[in-house]
C-alpha positions as CSV (number, residue, x, y, z in Angstrom):
1,M,-17.2,-22.5,-31.3
2,A,-15.0,-21.8,-28.2
3,Q,-16.5,-22.4,-24.8
4,P,-16.7,-19.3,-22.6
5,T,-14.2,-19.3,-19.7
6,P,-16.1,-20.0,-16.5
7,E,-15.9,-17.4,-13.8
8,P,-13.6,-18.4,-11.0
9,M,-15.3,-19.7,-7.9
10,P,-15.2,-17.3,-5.0
11,G,-13.4,-18.3,-1.8
12,R,-15.2,-18.4,1.5
13,V,-14.8,-17.3,5.1
14,V,-14.0,-20.3,7.3
15,A,-14.0,-18.4,10.6
16,V,-13.7,-14.9,12.1
17,H,-11.8,-13.8,15.1
18,L,-11.0,-10.9,17.4
19,S,-9.3,-10.0,20.7
20,A,-9.5,-6.8,22.7
21,G,-6.0,-7.4,24.1
22,H,-2.7,-7.5,22.3
23,V,-2.3,-11.3,22.4
24,F,-0.9,-13.6,19.7
25,S,-4.0,-15.7,19.1
26,K,-7.6,-14.4,18.6
27,S,-10.8,-16.0,19.8
28,T,-13.3,-17.3,17.2
29,S,-16.6,-15.3,17.1
30,P,-19.9,-15.9,15.4
31,F,-19.3,-12.7,13.5
32,I,-17.1,-9.6,13.4
33,E,-18.1,-6.0,12.5
34,V,-15.7,-4.2,10.4
35,V,-15.8,-0.4,10.3
36,E,-14.7,1.7,7.4
37,G,-11.2,3.2,7.9
38,L,-10.9,1.6,11.4
39,G,-10.9,-2.2,11.2
40,V,-12.6,-4.9,13.4
41,R,-14.7,-3.4,16.2
42,G,-13.6,-4.7,19.6
43,D,-10.2,-5.8,18.3
44,A,-6.9,-4.5,19.7
45,H,-5.8,-3.3,16.2
46,F,-9.0,-1.1,15.7
47,G,-8.1,2.4,14.8
48,A,-7.3,4.9,12.0
49,T,-3.7,5.1,13.2
50,V,-1.3,2.2,13.8
51,Q,-2.2,0.0,16.7
52,H,0.6,-2.6,16.5
53,R,2.7,-2.0,19.7
54,S,6.1,-1.9,18.1
55,R,4.9,0.4,15.4
56,V,3.2,2.7,17.9
57,A,6.5,3.0,19.7
58,R,8.2,4.2,16.5
59,D,5.5,6.5,15.3
60,P,2.0,6.5,16.7
61,T,0.7,8.8,13.9
62,Q,1.3,6.3,11.0
63,P,-1.9,5.3,9.2
64,N,-3.2,1.8,10.2
65,L,-2.5,-0.4,7.2
66,R,-3.1,-3.5,9.3
67,Q,-6.8,-3.0,10.2
68,V,-7.8,-6.6,9.2
69,H,-5.6,-9.7,8.9
70,L,-6.6,-12.4,6.5
71,L,-5.0,-15.9,6.5
72,Q,-5.8,-18.8,4.2
73,Q,-6.8,-22.1,5.8
74,E,-4.6,-23.8,3.2
75,L,-1.6,-22.6,5.2
76,L,-2.9,-24.2,8.3
77,H,-3.2,-27.5,6.4
78,E,0.3,-27.1,5.0
79,V,1.9,-26.6,8.4
80,G,-0.3,-29.5,9.8
81,R,1.3,-31.9,7.3
82,I,4.7,-31.2,8.9
83,G,3.4,-31.8,12.4
84,L,2.5,-28.3,13.5
85,E,-1.0,-28.1,14.9
86,V,-2.4,-24.6,14.2
87,G,-6.1,-23.8,14.0
88,P,-8.1,-20.8,12.8
89,G,-7.4,-17.7,14.8
90,D,-4.2,-19.2,16.4
91,M,-1.9,-17.0,14.2
92,G,-3.8,-13.8,15.1
93,E,-5.8,-13.4,12.0
94,N,-9.2,-11.8,12.0
95,V,-10.5,-13.8,9.0
96,T,-9.6,-17.3,8.0
97,T,-10.4,-17.9,4.4
98,C,-10.2,-20.9,1.9
99,G,-10.4,-21.2,-1.8
100,I,-8.6,-17.9,-2.7
101,D,-4.8,-17.5,-3.0
102,L,-4.3,-14.4,-0.8
103,L,-0.6,-14.4,-1.3
104,A,-1.0,-14.2,-5.1
105,L,-2.9,-10.9,-4.9
106,A,-1.4,-7.5,-5.7
107,T,-1.3,-4.5,-3.4
108,G,-4.5,-2.6,-3.9
109,T,-6.6,-5.6,-4.7
110,R,-10.1,-5.2,-3.3
111,L,-11.9,-8.2,-1.8
112,K,-15.6,-8.4,-1.2
113,L,-16.6,-10.4,1.8
114,G,-20.2,-11.4,2.1
115,P,-22.8,-9.1,0.6
116,A,-21.3,-5.8,1.6
117,V,-17.8,-5.6,3.1
118,V,-15.0,-4.4,0.9
119,L,-11.3,-4.7,2.0
120,E,-8.3,-3.4,0.2
121,V,-5.1,-5.4,0.5
122,T,-2.2,-3.3,1.8
123,G,0.5,-5.9,2.1
124,L,1.9,-9.0,3.7
125,R,2.0,-9.8,7.4
126,N,5.6,-9.9,8.4
127,P,6.0,-13.0,10.7
128,C,7.8,-12.2,13.9
129,A,9.4,-14.1,16.8
130,Q,5.9,-14.4,18.5
131,I,5.1,-17.0,15.9
132,E,8.0,-19.2,17.0
133,A,7.2,-18.7,20.7
134,F,3.6,-19.8,20.0
135,R,4.7,-23.0,18.2
136,P,8.4,-23.9,17.8
137,G,9.2,-24.5,14.1
138,L,6.2,-22.4,12.9
139,L,8.3,-19.3,11.9
140,Q,10.5,-21.4,9.6
141,A,7.3,-23.0,8.2
142,V,5.7,-19.6,7.2
143,L,8.9,-18.3,5.7
144,E,10.6,-19.8,2.6
145,R,12.8,-18.8,-0.3
146,D,11.8,-18.6,-3.9
147,E,13.9,-19.7,-6.9
148,E,15.9,-16.4,-6.8
149,G,16.5,-16.7,-3.1
150,A,14.0,-13.9,-2.1
151,L,12.1,-14.4,1.2
152,V,8.5,-15.5,0.8
153,R,6.2,-14.6,3.7
154,K,3.2,-16.9,4.0
155,A,1.5,-15.6,7.2
156,G,-1.4,-13.8,5.4
157,V,-2.3,-10.4,4.1
158,M,-3.2,-7.2,5.8
159,C,-6.1,-5.0,4.7
160,V,-7.9,-1.7,5.3
161,V,-11.7,-1.4,5.4
162,L,-13.2,0.5,2.5
163,V,-16.9,-0.6,3.1
164,G,-17.9,-1.8,6.5
165,G,-20.4,-4.4,7.6
166,V,-20.6,-7.8,9.3
167,V,-18.5,-10.8,8.3
168,R,-19.5,-14.4,9.3
169,A,-18.2,-17.9,8.6
170,G,-19.6,-19.1,5.3
171,D,-19.6,-15.7,3.6
172,T,-18.1,-15.6,0.2
173,V,-14.7,-13.9,-0.5
174,A,-14.3,-12.6,-4.1
175,I,-11.9,-10.3,-5.9
176,D,-13.9,-7.1,-6.4
177,H,-11.2,-5.0,-8.1
178,V,-7.7,-5.6,-9.4
179,P,-5.6,-2.4,-9.7
180,E,-4.4,-1.5,-13.2
181,R,-0.8,-1.2,-12.0
182,L,0.1,-4.5,-10.3
183,R,2.4,-4.0,-7.4
184,P,3.7,-7.2,-5.6
185,L,2.8,-7.5,-2.0
186,Q,5.4,-6.2,0.5
187,P,5.4,-6.5,4.3
188,V,3.4,-3.8,6.1
């Protein structure tokens, strides 16, 4: 008789971060409150419409697809092995995770954080020159090419909030829903 396939272990939240100002790195907090359709209360990117300064300059009426930024701790370890010291929150993420491959998710995947919060993945964070200004060599470390030569962005995923609540370090991160039509992640 075949053994049942065990359920995959959920990931977990390593740390949470926010910043009221448009700065590159975010400060670690004991918890963050995420609000449905708006993002992280008290964070510079909180809002129904786009809050990223360059995107506001182009069209301030765009929907905010970058309400919450998640980054996997495994990337921090990876860049640390090549001599780049980067800690949780340093790359501007709101939630540092571990144990879940964020970059392997499809657009529209829903993640459940802790007992209540549900986020929907909208796409990849597009690394910019601020990363290089923060730590020389980091931009190259978070960009690579796959076997076909396509650019691979490793600086985390962006999400919108479907169900709000509080997120703390130690909360679980689990895949709550996978869309029927799998769409690869693209920069947002």
